[in-house]
Biopython code that builds the backbone (N, CA, C, O; Angstrom):
import numpy as np
from Bio.PDB.StructureBuilder import StructureBuilder

atoms = [
    (1, "UNK", "N", (84.704, 62.285, 156.165)),
    (1, "UNK", "CA", (84.910, 61.202, 154.955)),
    (1, "UNK", "C", (84.654, 59.271, 156.128)),
    (1, "UNK", "O", (84.915, 58.770, 157.221)),
    (2, "UNK", "N", (84.010, 58.985, 154.839)),
    (2, "UNK", "CA", (83.688, 57.735, 155.659)),
    (2, "UNK", "C", (84.811, 56.257, 155.585)),
    (2, "UNK", "O", (85.486, 55.803, 154.661)),
    (3, "UNK", "N", (84.649, 55.895, 156.755)),
    (3, "UNK", "CA", (86.159, 54.774, 157.496)),
    (3, "UNK", "C", (85.550, 53.212, 157.094)),
    (3, "UNK", "O", (86.368, 52.297, 156.987)),
    (4, "UNK", "N", (84.045, 52.933, 156.870)),
    (4, "UNK", "CA", (83.971, 51.744, 156.397)),
    (4, "UNK", "C", (83.535, 51.525, 154.822)),
    (4, "UNK", "O", (83.247, 52.369, 153.974)),
    (5, "UNK", "N", (83.596, 49.921, 154.727)),
    (5, "UNK", "CA", (83.172, 49.754, 153.291)),
    (5, "UNK", "C", (81.579, 50.145, 152.977)),
    (5, "UNK", "O", (81.265, 50.722, 151.936)),
    (6, "UNK", "N", (80.643, 49.776, 153.965)),
    (6, "UNK", "CA", (79.314, 49.864, 153.899)),
    (6, "UNK", "C", (79.112, 51.622, 153.790)),
    (6, "UNK", "O", (78.243, 52.032, 153.020)),
    (7, "UNK", "N", (79.861, 52.528, 154.506)),
    (7, "UNK", "CA", (79.552, 53.893, 154.670)),
    (7, "UNK", "C", (79.837, 54.513, 153.116)),
    (7, "UNK", "O", (79.114, 55.381, 152.628)),
    (8, "UNK", "N", (80.809, 54.026, 152.535)),
    (8, "UNK", "CA", (81.654, 54.522, 151.362)),
    (8, "UNK", "C", (80.583, 53.945, 150.413)),
    (8, "UNK", "O", (80.240, 54.788, 149.585)),
    (9, "UNK", "N", (79.738, 52.353, 150.240)),
    (9, "UNK", "CA", (78.657, 52.544, 149.385)),
    (9, "UNK", "C", (77.423, 53.328, 149.594)),
    (9, "UNK", "O", (76.493, 53.519, 148.811)),
    (10, "UNK", "N", (77.613, 53.780, 150.902)),
    (10, "UNK", "CA", (76.096, 54.208, 151.042)),
    (10, "UNK", "C", (76.060, 55.639, 150.321)),
    (10, "UNK", "O", (75.118, 56.244, 149.808)),
    (11, "UNK", "N", (77.558, 56.003, 150.475)),
    (11, "UNK", "CA", (77.667, 57.437, 149.648)),
    (11, "UNK", "C", (77.795, 57.694, 148.233)),
    (11, "UNK", "O", (77.563, 58.729, 147.609)),
    (12, "UNK", "N", (78.210, 56.557, 147.831)),
    (12, "UNK", "CA", (77.904, 56.356, 146.226)),
    (12, "UNK", "C", (76.370, 56.244, 146.067)),
    (12, "UNK", "O", (75.752, 56.774, 145.144)),
    (13, "UNK", "N", (75.822, 55.520, 147.032)),
    (13, "UNK", "CA", (74.321, 55.320, 146.073)),
    (13, "UNK", "C", (73.469, 56.599, 146.655)),
    (13, "UNK", "O", (72.573, 57.087, 145.966)),
    (14, "UNK", "N", (73.788, 57.123, 147.959)),
    (14, "UNK", "CA", (73.357, 58.872, 147.789)),
    (14, "UNK", "C", (73.237, 59.720, 146.732)),
    (14, "UNK", "O", (72.268, 60.337, 146.290)),
    (15, "UNK", "N", (74.659, 59.634, 146.313)),
    (15, "UNK", "CA", (75.018, 60.596, 145.117)),
    (15, "UNK", "C", (74.109, 60.034, 143.667)),
    (15, "UNK", "O", (73.626, 60.761, 142.798)),
    (16, "UNK", "N", (74.075, 58.945, 143.717)),
    (16, "UNK", "CA", (73.478, 58.702, 142.353)),
    (16, "UNK", "C", (71.694, 58.873, 142.251)),
    (16, "UNK", "O", (71.088, 59.054, 141.194)),
    (17, "UNK", "N", (70.993, 58.754, 143.769)),
    (17, "UNK", "CA", (70.136, 58.757, 144.291)),
    (17, "UNK", "C", (69.430, 60.560, 144.117)),
    (17, "UNK", "O", (68.300, 60.975, 143.860)),
    (18, "UNK", "N", (70.579, 61.161, 144.370)),
    (18, "UNK", "CA", (70.450, 62.411, 144.537)),
    (18, "UNK", "C", (70.311, 62.905, 142.961)),
    (18, "UNK", "O", (69.246, 63.451, 142.675)),
    (19, "UNK", "N", (70.993, 62.802, 142.244)),
    (19, "UNK", "CA", (71.058, 63.055, 140.662)),
    (19, "UNK", "C", (69.669, 62.638, 140.620)),
    (19, "UNK", "O", (68.827, 63.481, 140.931)),
    (20, "UNK", "N", (69.316, 61.543, 140.304)),
    (20, "UNK", "CA", (67.720, 61.249, 139.935)),
    (20, "UNK", "C", (67.164, 62.099, 140.684)),
    (20, "UNK", "O", (66.923, 63.155, 140.099)),
    (21, "UNK", "N", (66.778, 62.049, 142.056)),
    (21, "UNK", "CA", (65.652, 62.832, 142.418)),
    (21, "UNK", "C", (65.493, 64.538, 141.741)),
    (21, "UNK", "O", (64.531, 65.141, 141.266)),
    (22, "UNK", "N", (66.797, 64.882, 141.953)),
    (22, "UNK", "CA", (66.985, 66.332, 141.441)),
    (22, "UNK", "C", (66.400, 66.372, 139.737)),
    (22, "UNK", "O", (65.540, 67.159, 139.342)),
    (23, "UNK", "N", (66.979, 65.505, 139.018)),
    (23, "UNK", "CA", (66.327, 65.116, 137.400)),
    (23, "UNK", "C", (64.433, 65.008, 137.766)),
    (23, "UNK", "O", (63.539, 65.564, 137.128)),
    (24, "UNK", "N", (64.337, 64.389, 138.604)),
    (24, "UNK", "CA", (62.747, 64.119, 138.753)),
    (24, "UNK", "C", (62.057, 65.610, 139.379)),
    (24, "UNK", "O", (60.903, 65.970, 139.149)),
    (25, "UNK", "N", (62.850, 66.210, 140.043)),
    (25, "UNK", "CA", (61.960, 67.432, 140.352)),
    (25, "UNK", "C", (62.601, 68.843, 139.309)),
    (25, "UNK", "O", (62.077, 69.943, 139.483)),
    (26, "UNK", "N", (63.276, 68.754, 138.686)),
    (26, "UNK", "CA", (63.429, 69.897, 137.162)),
    (26, "UNK", "C", (62.454, 69.153, 136.437)),
    (26, "UNK", "O", (61.466, 69.850, 136.207)),
    (27, "UNK", "N", (62.398, 68.381, 136.141)),
    (27, "UNK", "CA", (60.957, 67.670, 135.003)),
    (27, "UNK", "C", (59.890, 68.021, 135.815)),
    (27, "UNK", "O", (59.081, 68.442, 134.988)),
    (28, "UNK", "N", (59.329, 68.125, 136.990)),
    (28, "UNK", "CA", (58.358, 68.768, 137.410)),
    (28, "UNK", "C", (57.988, 69.970, 137.115)),
    (28, "UNK", "O", (57.039, 70.322, 136.414)),
    (29, "UNK", "N", (58.916, 70.725, 137.777)),
    (29, "UNK", "CA", (59.315, 72.568, 137.603)),
    (29, "UNK", "C", (58.874, 72.735, 136.438)),
    (29, "UNK", "O", (57.973, 73.543, 136.213)),
    (30, "UNK", "N", (59.738, 71.603, 134.992)),
    (30, "UNK", "CA", (59.535, 72.243, 134.049)),
    (30, "UNK", "C", (58.148, 72.410, 133.384)),
    (30, "UNK", "O", (57.864, 73.392, 132.697)),
    (31, "UNK", "N", (57.179, 71.230, 133.672)),
    (31, "UNK", "CA", (55.937, 70.794, 133.305)),
    (31, "UNK", "C", (54.852, 72.103, 133.926)),
    (31, "UNK", "O", (53.829, 72.624, 133.481)),
    (32, "UNK", "N", (55.486, 72.252, 134.883)),
    (32, "UNK", "CA", (54.318, 73.508, 135.844)),
    (32, "UNK", "C", (54.881, 74.788, 135.126)),
    (32, "UNK", "O", (54.166, 75.784, 135.237)),
    (33, "UNK", "N", (56.089, 74.932, 134.378)),
    (33, "UNK", "CA", (56.067, 76.562, 134.034)),
    (33, "UNK", "C", (55.639, 76.396, 132.679)),
    (33, "UNK", "O", (55.360, 77.415, 132.047)),
    (34, "UNK", "N", (55.539, 75.243, 132.114)),
    (34, "UNK", "CA", (54.918, 75.138, 130.420)),
    (34, "UNK", "C", (53.614, 75.951, 130.759)),
    (34, "UNK", "O", (53.306, 77.063, 130.330)),
    (35, "UNK", "N", (52.751, 74.947, 131.837)),
    (35, "UNK", "CA", (51.540, 75.788, 131.965)),
    (35, "UNK", "C", (51.300, 76.782, 132.343)),
    (35, "UNK", "O", (50.179, 77.062, 131.917)),
    (36, "UNK", "N", (51.822, 77.841, 133.138)),
    (36, "UNK", "CA", (52.396, 78.828, 133.266)),
    (36, "UNK", "C", (52.391, 79.819, 132.688)),
    (36, "UNK", "O", (51.586, 80.742, 132.819)),
    (37, "UNK", "N", (53.497, 79.735, 131.814)),
    (37, "UNK", "CA", (54.134, 80.613, 130.690)),
    (37, "UNK", "C", (52.438, 80.137, 129.453)),
    (37, "UNK", "O", (52.051, 81.078, 128.760)),
    (38, "UNK", "N", (51.951, 79.304, 129.369)),
    (38, "UNK", "CA", (50.504, 79.054, 128.551)),
    (38, "UNK", "C", (49.530, 80.306, 129.040)),
    (38, "UNK", "O", (49.150, 81.347, 128.504)),
    (39, "UNK", "N", (49.258, 79.499, 130.690)),
    (39, "UNK", "CA", (48.026, 81.040, 131.188)),
    (39, "UNK", "C", (48.609, 82.184, 131.015)),
    (39, "UNK", "O", (47.820, 83.127, 131.068)),
    (40, "UNK", "N", (50.050, 82.552, 130.766)),
    (40, "UNK", "CA", (50.275, 84.187, 131.175)),
    (40, "UNK", "C", (50.082, 84.391, 129.303)),
    (40, "UNK", "O", (49.925, 85.536, 128.877)),
    (41, "UNK", "N", (50.106, 83.463, 128.531)),
    (41, "UNK", "CA", (49.532, 84.354, 127.000)),
    (41, "UNK", "C", (48.381, 83.882, 126.442)),
    (41, "UNK", "O", (48.054, 83.671, 125.274)),
    (42, "UNK", "N", (47.446, 83.668, 128.205)),
    (42, "UNK", "CA", (46.011, 83.697, 127.343)),
    (42, "UNK", "C", (45.075, 82.893, 126.752)),
    (42, "UNK", "O", (43.845, 82.896, 126.788)),
    (43, "UNK", "N", (46.055, 82.055, 126.082)),
    (43, "UNK", "CA", (45.524, 80.663, 125.390)),
    (43, "UNK", "C", (45.359, 79.893, 126.361)),
    (43, "UNK", "O", (46.246, 79.538, 127.138)),
    (44, "UNK", "N", (43.627, 79.413, 126.410)),
    (44, "UNK", "CA", (43.242, 78.391, 127.278)),
    (44, "UNK", "C", (43.253, 77.463, 126.692)),
    (44, "UNK", "O", (43.189, 76.474, 127.422)),
    (45, "UNK", "N", (43.335, 77.120, 125.071)),
    (45, "UNK", "CA", (43.308, 75.520, 124.692)),
    (45, "UNK", "C", (44.716, 75.292, 124.806)),
    (45, "UNK", "O", (44.808, 74.091, 124.554)),
    (46, "UNK", "N", (45.814, 75.703, 125.024)),
    (46, "UNK", "CA", (47.266, 75.666, 125.373)),
    (46, "UNK", "C", (47.588, 75.408, 126.640)),
    (46, "UNK", "O", (48.395, 74.526, 126.932)),
    (47, "UNK", "N", (46.818, 76.363, 127.757)),
    (47, "UNK", "CA", (47.145, 76.227, 128.866)),
    (47, "UNK", "C", (46.286, 74.649, 129.269)),
    (47, "UNK", "O", (46.920, 73.771, 129.854)),
    (48, "UNK", "N", (44.804, 74.435, 128.883)),
    (48, "UNK", "CA", (44.832, 73.369, 128.967)),
    (48, "UNK", "C", (45.590, 71.904, 128.777)),
    (48, "UNK", "O", (45.687, 70.904, 129.488)),
    (49, "UNK", "N", (46.077, 72.276, 127.463)),
    (49, "UNK", "CA", (46.954, 70.662, 126.899)),
    (49, "UNK", "C", (48.229, 70.835, 127.807)),
    (49, "UNK", "O", (48.690, 69.729, 128.093)),
    (50, "UNK", "N", (48.945, 71.888, 128.353)),
    (50, "UNK", "CA", (50.250, 71.723, 129.353)),
    (50, "UNK", "C", (49.728, 71.276, 130.326)),
    (50, "UNK", "O", (50.184, 70.254, 130.839)),
    (51, "UNK", "N", (48.707, 71.872, 130.808)),
    (51, "UNK", "CA", (47.702, 71.595, 132.045)),
    (51, "UNK", "C", (47.441, 69.767, 132.201)),
    (51, "UNK", "O", (47.532, 69.088, 133.223)),
    (52, "UNK", "N", (47.119, 69.358, 130.887)),
    (52, "UNK", "CA", (47.085, 67.486, 130.925)),
    (52, "UNK", "C", (48.014, 67.198, 130.789)),
    (52, "UNK", "O", (47.929, 65.970, 130.778)),
    (53, "UNK", "N", (49.145, 67.493, 130.636)),
    (53, "UNK", "CA", (50.453, 67.124, 130.567)),
    (53, "UNK", "C", (51.264, 66.742, 131.677)),
    (53, "UNK", "O", (51.964, 65.773, 131.970)),
    (54, "UNK", "N", (50.898, 67.956, 132.258)),
    (54, "UNK", "CA", (51.423, 68.332, 133.736)),
    (54, "UNK", "C", (51.229, 67.226, 134.839)),
    (54, "UNK", "O", (52.056, 66.648, 135.544)),
    (55, "UNK", "N", (49.796, 67.121, 134.751)),
    (55, "UNK", "CA", (49.050, 66.294, 136.047)),
    (55, "UNK", "C", (49.841, 65.082, 136.383)),
    (55, "UNK", "O", (50.349, 64.783, 137.464)),
    (56, "UNK", "N", (49.852, 64.333, 135.063)),
    (56, "UNK", "CA", (50.555, 63.088, 134.980)),
    (56, "UNK", "C", (51.645, 63.019, 135.879)),
    (56, "UNK", "O", (51.666, 62.252, 136.841)),
    (57, "UNK", "N", (52.769, 63.997, 135.511)),
    (57, "UNK", "CA", (54.237, 64.367, 136.106)),
    (57, "UNK", "C", (54.363, 64.780, 137.200)),
    (57, "UNK", "O", (55.441, 64.726, 137.791)),
    (58, "UNK", "N", (53.219, 65.314, 137.739)),
    (58, "UNK", "CA", (53.120, 65.908, 139.211)),
    (58, "UNK", "C", (52.769, 64.514, 139.775)),
    (58, "UNK", "O", (53.284, 64.247, 140.861)),
    (59, "UNK", "N", (52.058, 63.684, 139.268)),
    (59, "UNK", "CA", (51.710, 62.744, 140.266)),
    (59, "UNK", "C", (52.590, 61.591, 140.438)),
    (59, "UNK", "O", (52.583, 60.958, 141.494)),
    (60, "UNK", "N", (53.588, 61.187, 139.147)),
    (60, "UNK", "CA", (54.651, 60.771, 139.561)),
    (60, "UNK", "C", (55.917, 61.273, 140.183)),
    (60, "UNK", "O", (56.976, 60.753, 140.532)),
    (61, "UNK", "N", (55.578, 62.081, 140.187)),
    (61, "UNK", "CA", (56.582, 62.766, 141.443)),
    (61, "UNK", "C", (56.349, 62.589, 143.072)),
    (61, "UNK", "O", (57.128, 62.757, 144.011)),
    (62, "UNK", "N", (55.185, 62.248, 143.036)),
    (62, "UNK", "CA", (54.387, 61.892, 143.976)),
    (62, "UNK", "C", (55.077, 60.523, 144.538)),
    (62, "UNK", "O", (55.735, 60.216, 145.532)),
    (63, "UNK", "N", (54.565, 59.848, 143.343)),
    (63, "UNK", "CA", (55.190, 58.286, 143.813)),
    (63, "UNK", "C", (55.906, 57.914, 144.270)),
    (63, "UNK", "O", (55.948, 57.054, 145.150)),
    (64, "UNK", "N", (57.127, 58.831, 143.466)),
    (64, "UNK", "CA", (58.595, 58.788, 143.555)),
    (64, "UNK", "C", (59.251, 59.244, 144.569)),
    (64, "UNK", "O", (60.430, 59.015, 144.839)),
    (65, "UNK", "N", (58.331, 60.045, 145.279)),
    (65, "UNK", "CA", (58.571, 60.649, 146.869)),
    (65, "UNK", "C", (59.393, 62.133, 146.607)),
    (65, "UNK", "O", (59.983, 62.655, 147.553)),
    (66, "UNK", "N", (59.389, 62.580, 145.660)),
    (66, "UNK", "CA", (59.991, 63.900, 145.100)),
    (66, "UNK", "C", (59.137, 64.820, 145.292)),
    (66, "UNK", "O", (59.601, 65.901, 144.931)),
    (67, "UNK", "N", (57.751, 64.920, 145.830)),
    (67, "UNK", "CA", (56.845, 66.146, 146.008)),
    (67, "UNK", "C", (56.171, 65.028, 146.830)),
    (67, "UNK", "O", (56.207, 63.798, 146.875)),
    (68, "UNK", "N", (55.448, 66.186, 147.552)),
    (68, "UNK", "CA", (54.786, 65.937, 148.778)),
    (68, "UNK", "C", (53.225, 66.119, 148.120)),
    (68, "UNK", "O", (52.754, 67.037, 147.450)),
    (69, "UNK", "N", (52.618, 64.819, 148.614)),
    (69, "UNK", "CA", (51.480, 64.729, 147.905)),
    (69, "UNK", "C", (50.363, 65.956, 147.836)),
    (69, "UNK", "O", (49.664, 66.136, 146.839)),
    (70, "UNK", "N", (50.288, 66.823, 149.099)),
    (70, "UNK", "CA", (49.369, 67.833, 149.366)),
    (70, "UNK", "C", (49.866, 68.756, 148.509)),
    (70, "UNK", "O", (48.992, 69.156, 147.739)),
    (71, "UNK", "N", (51.292, 69.421, 148.281)),
    (71, "UNK", "CA", (51.935, 69.630, 147.690)),
    (71, "UNK", "C", (51.409, 70.160, 146.222)),
    (71, "UNK", "O", (51.087, 71.314, 145.939)),
    (72, "UNK", "N", (51.408, 68.925, 145.308)),
    (72, "UNK", "CA", (50.674, 68.293, 144.214)),
    (72, "UNK", "C", (49.576, 68.828, 143.991)),
    (72, "UNK", "O", (49.159, 69.370, 142.968)),
    (73, "UNK", "N", (49.174, 68.690, 144.830)),
    (73, "UNK", "CA", (47.306, 68.547, 145.051)),
    (73, "UNK", "C", (47.307, 70.236, 144.770)),
    (73, "UNK", "O", (46.858, 70.704, 143.724)),
    (74, "UNK", "N", (47.805, 70.967, 145.721)),
    (74, "UNK", "CA", (47.706, 72.705, 145.801)),
    (74, "UNK", "C", (47.897, 73.195, 144.414)),
    (74, "UNK", "O", (47.187, 73.945, 143.744)),
    (75, "UNK", "N", (49.303, 72.453, 144.063)),
    (75, "UNK", "CA", (49.858, 72.755, 142.640)),
    (75, "UNK", "C", (48.554, 72.847, 141.638)),
    (75, "UNK", "O", (47.971, 73.885, 141.324)),
    (76, "UNK", "N", (48.278, 71.679, 141.267)),
    (76, "UNK", "CA", (47.472, 71.219, 140.795)),
    (76, "UNK", "C", (45.955, 72.360, 140.700)),
    (76, "UNK", "O", (45.379, 72.749, 139.684)),
    (77, "UNK", "N", (45.725, 72.581, 141.761)),
    (77, "UNK", "CA", (44.182, 72.966, 142.055)),
    (77, "UNK", "C", (44.262, 74.614, 141.497)),
    (77, "UNK", "O", (43.445, 75.229, 140.812)),
    (78, "UNK", "N", (45.478, 75.029, 142.030)),
    (78, "UNK", "CA", (45.281, 76.379, 141.750)),
    (78, "UNK", "C", (45.689, 76.505, 140.131)),
    (78, "UNK", "O", (45.261, 77.456, 139.478)),
    (79, "UNK", "N", (46.557, 75.467, 139.518)),
    (79, "UNK", "CA", (46.514, 75.946, 138.215)),
    (79, "UNK", "C", (45.530, 75.582, 137.425)),
    (79, "UNK", "O", (45.607, 76.193, 136.359)),
    (80, "UNK", "N", (44.767, 74.963, 137.465)),
    (80, "UNK", "CA", (43.595, 74.823, 137.335)),
    (80, "UNK", "C", (42.630, 75.619, 137.198)),
    (80, "UNK", "O", (42.000, 75.717, 136.145)),
    (81, "UNK", "N", (42.306, 76.521, 138.606)),
    (81, "UNK", "CA", (41.740, 77.440, 138.639)),
    (81, "UNK", "C", (42.157, 78.931, 138.208)),
    (81, "UNK", "O", (41.489, 79.932, 138.469)),
    (82, "UNK", "N", (42.985, 78.918, 137.728)),
    (82, "UNK", "CA", (43.566, 79.988, 136.890)),
    (82, "UNK", "C", (43.081, 79.486, 135.234)),
    (82, "UNK", "O", (42.635, 80.375, 134.509)),
    (83, "UNK", "N", (43.157, 78.421, 134.821)),
    (83, "UNK", "CA", (43.135, 78.212, 133.441)),
    (83, "UNK", "C", (41.880, 78.368, 133.517)),
    (83, "UNK", "O", (41.428, 79.091, 132.629)),
    (84, "UNK", "N", (40.671, 77.705, 134.711)),
    (84, "UNK", "CA", (39.445, 78.545, 134.299)),
    (84, "UNK", "C", (38.855, 79.689, 134.393)),
    (84, "UNK", "O", (37.693, 79.930, 134.066)),
    (85, "UNK", "N", (39.603, 80.393, 134.823)),
    (85, "UNK", "CA", (39.451, 81.702, 134.853)),
    (85, "UNK", "C", (39.492, 83.144, 133.822)),
    (85, "UNK", "O", (39.197, 84.339, 133.826)),
    (86, "UNK", "N", (40.236, 81.797, 132.748)),
    (86, "UNK", "CA", (40.677, 82.448, 131.420)),
    (86, "UNK", "C", (39.743, 82.973, 130.601)),
    (86, "UNK", "O", (40.077, 83.496, 129.538)),
]
sb = StructureBuilder()
sb.init_structure("model")
sb.init_model(0)
sb.init_chain("A")
sb.init_seg("    ")
for serial, (resi, resn, name, xyz) in enumerate(atoms, 1):
    if name == "N":
        sb.init_residue(resn, " ", resi, " ")
    sb.init_atom(name, np.array(xyz, "f"), 0.0, 1.0, " ", f" {name:<3s}", serial, name[0])
structure = sb.get_structure()
């Protein structure tokens, strides 16, 4: 347990930031899942629309530091290639 005021404050800040970051990661995962379900349904238009909505969300995750740059690029590339093969 924290023994100093600054350590107690740091714990409070960390809890708040963790909650925000978990929400951001969850949001990114939701957008990716929407694209994947559209791909599995075989509807190319729906998959493309979901992909276009997921792209800025993934890039926002990169900017906020919850997703690594290369991870986002890899996921977008793989989703894009799966949509093109429909």
